[in-house]
MISE-389916 format. One line per 3 residues: for each residue x, y, z of C-alpha. Coordinates in steps of 0.5 Angstrom, whole numbers, plus 500, padded with zeros to 3 digits. Each point is the difference from the previous one (the first is absolute). Layout:
<nodes>
X/Y/Z | ...
</nodes>
This chain:
<nodes>
737/237/596 | 493/497/497 | 504/494/499
502/500/507 | 493/501/502 | 498/494/496
505/495/503 | 497/502/507 | 493/499/498
501/494/497 | 504/497/506 | 495/503/505
494/496/495 | 505/494/501 | 500/500/507
492/501/501 | 498/495/495 | 506/494/502
496/497/506 | 494/496/497 | 493/501/504
499/493/501 | 505/494/501 | 498/492/500
502/496/507 | 507/498/500 | 505/496/504
507/504/501 | 506/497/502 | 506/504/503
507/499/502 | 507/501/499 | 506/496/497
507/501/504 | 506/496/501 | 503/496/506
504/506/502 | 494/504/500 | 501/504/494
495/501/495 | 500/497/493 | 497/505/495
497/498/493 | 499/493/503 | 496/496/495
494/496/503 | 495/495/496 | 493/498/503
497/493/499 | 493/497/502 | 502/494/504
496/495/495 | 504/502/494 | 507/498/498
506/505/501 | 501/502/493 | 493/503/500
500/506/504 | 494/505/501 | 504/506/500
508/502/500 | 502/507/504 | 506/503/502
501/504/507 | 502/507/501 | 507/503/501
499/498/508 | 498/493/499 | 492/502/501
495/496/497 | 492/500/499 | 495/496/496
493/499/500 | 496/493/499 | 493/500/497
498/494/504 | 501/496/506 | 504/493/500
507/497/501 | 506/504/496 | 508/500/500
504/505/499 | 508/499/497 | 505/505/501
506/501/496 | 506/504/501 | 507/500/497
505/496/505 | 494/498/504 | 497/493/501
493/500/497 | 495/501/506 | 493/497/499
494/502/505 | 493/497/501 | 494/505/500
493/498/502 | 495/505/499 | 493/500/503
494/504/499 | 499/503/507 | 507/504/499
502/505/495 | 507/502/502 | 506/495/501
507/502/503 | 505/495/498 | 506/505/504
507/499/498 | 502/494/495 | 507/498/502
504/498/494 | 506/495/501 | 507/501/496
500/495/494 | 507/496/502 | 504/496/494
504/495/502 | 507/501/496 | 506/496/503
497/499/506 | 500/507/502 | 493/504/501
499/506/495 | 494/505/502 | 498/503/494
499/508/502 | 494/505/498 | 501/504/494
505/506/500 | 495/505/497 | 492/499/499
496/505/496 | 492/500/499 | 501/505/494
499/506/504 | 504/499/507 | 507/497/501
503/496/505 | 508/499/501 | 501/495/506
506/502/503 | 500/495/505 | 501/495/494
506/503/498 | 507/498/503 | 503/507/498
495/503/505 | 504/497/506 | 506/505/500
497/506/495 | 496/506/501 | 493/501/498
503/505/495 | 504/495/497 | 494/495/499
496/506/497 | 505/499/494 | 497/493/499
493/502/500 | 496/500/494 | 497/507/498
505/503/505 | 507/503/498 | 505/503/504
506/504/496 | 507/502/502 | 498/505/505
495/496/503 | 494/504/497 | 494/495/500
495/500/495 | 493/496/500 | 497/498/493
505/506/497 | 498/505/505 | 503/503/506
493/502/503 | 498/494/504 | 499/498/507
503/496/505 | 496/496/505 | 502/495/506
495/495/501 | 495/503/497 | 501/507/503
503/506/499 | 507/501/504 | 502/507/501
507/498/499 | 499/499/493 | 498/507/499
507/503/499 | 505/497/496 | 498/493/501
506/497/496 | 504/501/506 | 495/496/505
500/495/495 | 507/499/499 | 501/500/508
494/495/501 | 503/492/499 | 496/496/495
499/494/505 | 495/504/504 | 495/500/495
496/494/496 | 498/503/494 | 499/507/496
494/501/496 | 499/505/494 | 493/503/499
500/503/493 | 492/501/500 | 498/501/508
493/501/498 | 495/505/504 | 501/497/507
507/503/500 | 502/507/500 | 500/503/493
507/503/501 | 506/497/497 | 500/499/492
505/495/500 | 496/495/505 | 502/497/507
506/496/503 | 497/496/506 | 506/497/504
497/495/504 | 504/497/507 | 494/497/503
494/495/497 | 493/501/502 | 500/492/502
496/498/506 | 504/495/505 | 496/494/501
503/498/506 | 504/503/506 | 507/500/500
506/505/498 | 505/501/495 | 506/504/498
506/502/496 | 507/503/501 | 504/502/494
507/503/500 | 503/503/493 | 507/502/498
501/504/494 | 505/504/496 | 496/506/501
496/499/506 | 499/496/507 | 493/498/502
496/496/505 | 493/498/501 | 495/497/505
493/498/499 | 495/496/505 | 493/498/500
495/496/504 | 493/498/501 | 496/499/507
493/498/499 | 497/506/496 | 506/505/500
506/500/495 | 506/505/501 | 506/501/496
506/505/501 | 506/501/496 | 507/504/500
504/502/495 | 507/503/500 | 505/502/494
506/504/500 | 505/502/494 | 504/505/503
506/495/502 | 500/498/492 | 498/507/497
501/500/493 | 504/505/495 | 497/503/494
502/505/494 | 496/505/496 | 501/505/495
495/505/497 | 501/505/494 | 496/506/498
502/503/493 | 497/507/499 | 499/500/493
499/508/499 | 506/502/504 | 507/499/498
504/503/506 | 496/496/506 | 499/494/495
501/493/504 | 499/499/507 | 502/494/503
499/497/507 | 504/494/502 | 498/496/506
503/495/504 | 495/496/505 | 504/498/506
494/497/504 | 494/498/495 | 494/500/504
502/497/507 | 494/499/504 | 498/496/506
492/497/500 | 496/498/506 | 493/497/499
495/497/505 | 493/497/499 | 495/498/504
493/496/498 | 494/498/505 | 494/497/498
494/497/504 | 494/496/497 | 495/500/505
496/496/496 | 499/498/492 | 497/506/498
504/505/504 | 507/502/499 | 504/506/504
507/501/498 | 506/505/502 | 506/502/496
506/504/502 | 506/501/496 | 506/505/502
506/501/495 | 506/505/501 | 506/501/494
506/504/501 | 504/501/494 | 506/505/498
504/501/494 | 507/504/499 | 502/502/493
506/504/497 | 500/504/494 | 503/505/495
497/505/496 | 503/503/494 | 498/505/494
503/500/493 | 499/504/494 | 498/497/494
507/499/498 | 502/497/506 | 503/505/504
499/500/508 | 496/506/502 | 499/498/508
499/494/504 | 499/498/508 | 499/494/504
494/498/504 | 500/495/506 | 493/498/501
498/496/506 | 493/499/503 | 495/495/503
493/498/501 | 496/498/506 | 493/497/499
495/497/505 | 493/497/499 | 495/497/503
493/497/498 | 495/497/504 | 494/497/498
493/497/503 | 495/496/496 | 494/496/501
496/496/495 | 494/497/501 | 498/494/495
493/498/499 | 500/493/500 | 505/499/495
507/503/498 | 498/503/494 | 495/504/503
503/505/505 | 500/507/502 | 507/503/503
501/507/504 | 507/502/500 | 504/506/503
507/501/499 | 505/506/503 | 507/501/496
505/504/503 | 507/502/497 | 506/504/502
505/502/494 | 506/504/501 | 505/502/495
507/504/501 | 505/501/494 | 506/504/501
504/503/494 | 507/502/501 | 503/504/494
507/502/500 | 507/501/495 | 496/505/495
504/501/494 | 498/506/495 | 495/502/505
499/506/505 | 498/495/505 | 502/498/507
499/493/503 | 493/499/503 | 495/495/503
493/499/499 | 495/496/504 | 493/498/497
496/497/506 | 493/497/499 | 495/498/505
493/497/499 | 495/497/505 | 494/496/496
494/498/504 | 494/496/496 | 493/497/503
496/496/496 | 493/497/501 | 498/494/495
494/496/499 | 499/494/495 | 494/496/498
501/493/496 | 495/495/498 | 500/495/495
493/499/499 | 501/493/496 | 505/497/496
498/505/494 | 499/507/504 | 505/504/504
499/507/503 | 505/504/504 | 499/507/503
504/504/505 | 502/507/502 | 506/504/503
502/506/503 | 507/502/501 | 503/506/504
507/503/499 | 504/505/504 | 507/500/497
505/506/503 | 506/501/496 | 506/505/502
506/502/495 | 506/504/502 | 506/502/496
506/502/504 | 506/503/498 | 507/502/502
508/500/500 | 500/494/503 | 495/495/504
502/504/507 | 497/506/497 | 494/498/496
494/505/500 | 493/500/497 | 500/503/493
495/505/498 | 493/498/497 | 503/492/501
495/498/505 | 494/497/499 | 495/497/505
493/497/497 | 495/495/501 | 497/496/495
493/497/501 | 496/495/496 | 493/498/502
497/495/496 | 493/496/500 | 499/494/495
494/496/498 | 500/494/496 | 496/494/497
501/494/495 | 497/494/497 | 503/494/498
495/495/496 | 502/493/497 | 496/497/494
503/494/498 | 507/501/497 | 499/507/500
501/505/506 | 499/507/501 | 502/505/505
498/508/500 | 502/505/505 | 499/507/502
504/504/505 | 499/507/502 | 505/504/504
499/507/503 | 507/504/502 | 501/506/503
508/502/500 | 504/506/501 | 506/503/504
500/505/506 | 507/504/500 | 502/502/507
506/503/497 | 500/507/497 | 500/502/493
496/494/497 | 492/500/499 | 496/494/502
496/496/495 | 495/494/500 | 496/496/495
494/496/500 | 500/494/495 | 494/495/498
502/494/496 | 495/495/498 | 504/494/498
497/494/496 | 503/493/498 | 497/494/497
503/493/497 | 497/494/496 | 503/493/500
499/494/496 | 502/493/503 | 502/495/495
502/496/505 | 501/500/508 | 507/502/499
499/504/493 | 497/507/500 | 500/506/495
499/506/503 | 498/508/498 | 500/505/505
500/508/501 | 502/504/506 | 501/507/502
505/502/505 | 502/507/503 | 506/503/502
500/506/505 | 507/504/501 | 505/498/506
502/505/505 | 507/500/497 | 496/502/493
496/505/504 | 505/503/505 | 503/507/497
507/499/504 | 506/500/496 | 505/494/501
507/501/497 | 502/493/497 | 506/503/497
504/506/498 | 495/502/494 | 494/496/502
494/502/504 | 494/495/502 | 494/504/501
492/498/501 | 494/503/497 | 494/501/504
496/501/494 | 500/493/498 | 493/496/499
499/493/500 | 501/496/493 | 496/494/498
502/494/496 | 495/496/496 | 502/493/499
497/494/495 | 503/493/500 | 499/494/496
503/494/504 | 501/492/499 | 502/495/505
501/493/500 | 502/496/506 | 499/493/498
505/494/502 | 507/501/500 | 501/506/495
496/507/501 | 500/506/497 | 497/507/500
499/506/495 | 498/507/502 | 499/505/495
499/507/503 | 498/507/497 | 501/506/505
498/507/499 | 502/505/506 | 497/507/499
503/506/504 | 506/497/501 | 505/502/506
506/501/496 | 507/501/503 | 502/506/496
507/504/500 | 502/507/498 | 505/505/500
500/506/504 | 506/505/502 | 505/494/499
496/495/504 | 496/494/498 | 494/500/504
496/493/500 | 493/500/502 | 493/497/498
494/502/496 | 494/498/497 | 502/501/493
499/494/496 | 497/493/498 | 504/493/500
497/495/496 | 503/493/500 | 499/493/497
503/494/503 | 500/493/499 | 502/495/506
501/493/500 | 502/495/505 | 502/492/499
501/495/506 | 502/493/498 | 500/494/505
505/496/496 | 501/495/505 | 497/499/507
507/502/502 | 501/506/495 | 496/506/498
502/506/496 | 496/507/499 | 501/506/496
496/507/500 | 501/505/495 | 497/507/498
501/504/494 | 496/507/499 | 500/506/496
499/507/504 | 498/507/497 | 501/506/504
496/506/497 | 501/507/504 | 497/505/494
500/506/505 | 507/500/500 | 502/497/494
503/494/503 | 499/493/497 | 503/493/501
499/493/498 | 504/493/500 | 500/493/502
502/496/506 | 500/493/502 | 502/496/506
500/492/502 | 502/496/505 | 501/492/501
501/495/506 | 502/493/499 | 500/495/506
502/493/502 | 499/496/506 | 506/495/500
499/493/502 | 502/501/507 | 495/506/501
505/506/498 | 496/505/497 | 504/504/494
497/507/497 | 503/504/494 | 497/506/498
502/506/496 | 497/506/497 | 501/506/496
496/507/497 | 501/505/494 | 500/507/501
493/503/502 | 498/507/497 | 497/505/504
498/507/498 | 507/504/499 | 504/494/499
501/493/502 | 502/495/506 | 506/495/499
499/493/500 | 502/495/505 | 502/492/501
501/495/506 | 501/493/501 | 502/495/505
500/493/503 | 497/498/507 | 500/493/504
496/497/505 | 500/494/505 | 496/497/505
503/497/506 | 497/495/506 | 495/495/500
494/505/499 | 504/505/496 | 499/505/505
507/503/499 | 502/503/493 | 506/503/497
500/505/494 | 505/503/496 | 500/505/494
505/504/495 | 497/506/496 | 504/504/495
507/497/502 | 503/500/493 | 501/508/500
502/505/506 | 495/505/498 | 494/501/496
498/506/497 | 493/504/498 | 500/506/496
494/506/498 | 500/505/495 | 496/507/500
499/505/495 | 497/507/500 | 500/505/494
507/503/504 | 503/494/503 | 502/493/500
501/496/506 | 503/493/501 | 501/496/506
504/494/502 | 500/496/506 | 504/494/502
499/496/507 | 502/493/503 | 494/496/498
503/493/501 | 499/497/506 | 500/493/504
497/497/506 | 498/494/504 | 495/499/505
497/495/505 | 493/499/502 | 497/496/506
493/498/500 | 497/498/506 | 493/498/503
494/496/498 | 495/506/498 | 500/501/493
495/505/499 | 500/508/501 | 496/505/503
493/501/497 | 499/506/496 | 493/503/498
498/500/493 | 501/507/498 | 505/505/502
501/507/500 | 504/502/494 | 502/508/500
502/501/493 | 498/507/500 | 504/502/507
506/505/499 | 506/496/497 | 506/502/496
503/499/493 | 503/493/500 | 507/502/497
507/497/502 | 507/503/499 | 503/506/502
501/502/507 | 496/497/505
</nodes>
């Protein structure tokens, strides 16, 4: 505890002493770099020259941030030029005249044009990098990937560095299942429960990029040990002229039909956009298989339990999403925005299974059959209003926001059991029914001030109020027409989670060295009120102080060495807390633990990034230590395997991640990303230990043919991954994508792709061991897919609705554990 307090005190001293008492007079120049489509150009290199000097003698060299924003200072008036360099774009040189009577200059948006190379009388436009990283955060430009035209967002996540998606669609960020998903910088309740279902339904052609934030910093909520995935469907660029533009896309694939439309327009100082997306896999529902075996090590009679399943309809669903955004900029210093997002997803699954028990010598003891069918129905609404005031320059802002989230979730699962042999049981039916209604109200204020090119401060506060009602029933009867409520199997509960937070951070740049220090405080009052009898209410109050710090050294504008420390916390989910017993199989029950507390992760990383020229790479070495680990734990009681969660251990992991990008020619590029890690699990109170290596990599290769057809080949694989009581199996994928533009203005795009077409099914497995049992599972699914899409872009406006510089990010709102597989 003493060392922890020391860290807090040191961070507080750093914040207090970071801002110098006096500063000399300087002249500040601000702006942003975008391309001709209005998309930002992250990590653009720019050079500052005196107009009287030769171009080979720059006064300074800098790199913009990940949003293309730049800000620098000059010590004296005069005439200068600024030259911007970005891969695939023509160099842009801008004159700047600084006079003594003005201290701040706004250059606005610097629009860079494509660098066109004439080959065989065909114009080829070099495209922006597929992956961009600054050592702490990473962007995958989905709009630059031709496979995205007819793929889902979940399929695209397999190609994103630092993200893995296994054979059962379990998503991990930086090796962790505990992370948060945002939509355009804001939390969306649709991702709170089983987000892989939404991402599997969402067409990738509706998004522009995926951002991976492994070190979010003090500004972001402390929740999520793995970091944040931000799915961006809109840019924060401003339209420079009135007009309209839009797109229509239709896609047909072997596993999904989808269509989307988007339109935006600007009239004077008002910009608006709207989109609608629909996807349906019901007509093309896939089949799958599953086999789970449990060996009871100390029982010779009932020794081996086997459940063979056939999945007739594997995750059949339909998905609808609508979005509206509106911005009003009455003058250069004030901006009002309104955003609304509505989503609906309905899914179903049908499974036939046979359960058998054998003795140690293989003699059948008993068996029965089960038909399982069920569905989910989820509707969510997110509405956000924000106001931003700029104090005469864009990097000195005050933002106030309010957000309301509403989510309704319904789960219904029927199980018909019949053909009992060796058991004194009659045919019977059960219904598991869960109904959840969530409401969230968030108020947030953020202050950002770049005092000079050396000093930046940020501060803010947030209040989050939640009201989440959950009802669960278990009905039983001889058949579906005679179902009645089972005794003590009804739960009516309300979970509340009220959070107050405040943060402060400082960034200082001293020559080639950049230092960042931040501190965040979060107060949490959470608990559950049970309205049904037989269970006691509970509540808890938490106080968390979360520090972060980093130190970077720039060898050059595109070469940086960085060391960082950050703490993240993870509160238990509503499913982990809910004591409701959910029957997964004949002998397996899932039950929550209302006594769980938050876990803390302390992370130290050392990274080096080089993005100069056509060859770029980054290396990142990280050590993570998670205390009070919330672990999945299985135990045997009365012949039933109970699965639950407990704060019973510690996880240590050392990992090395490498990313390499090579622009081989103006037409050809390739990149490889890989991670190798060693994990160690230690649960001393229960004498549980496990450790092991894991590794994964993915690769992309792209080539633009002389007639402007784009080809993309990709693939990846992962090894087994250890956990507390066993391991998860590895996975692999591969594919090819083609994309061709048509018409004079290239407004019509035809795309096609094929993934995993050399095998009918791919398989994923897991193993779990206890003192009394050993369980293995193997799942097979039709992961191959082929698809085509057609996109038409129209209109004359290329910029999106403006967004304020800060958005609400409810990492700490009530969420669900991110797990795939199983029934719905």
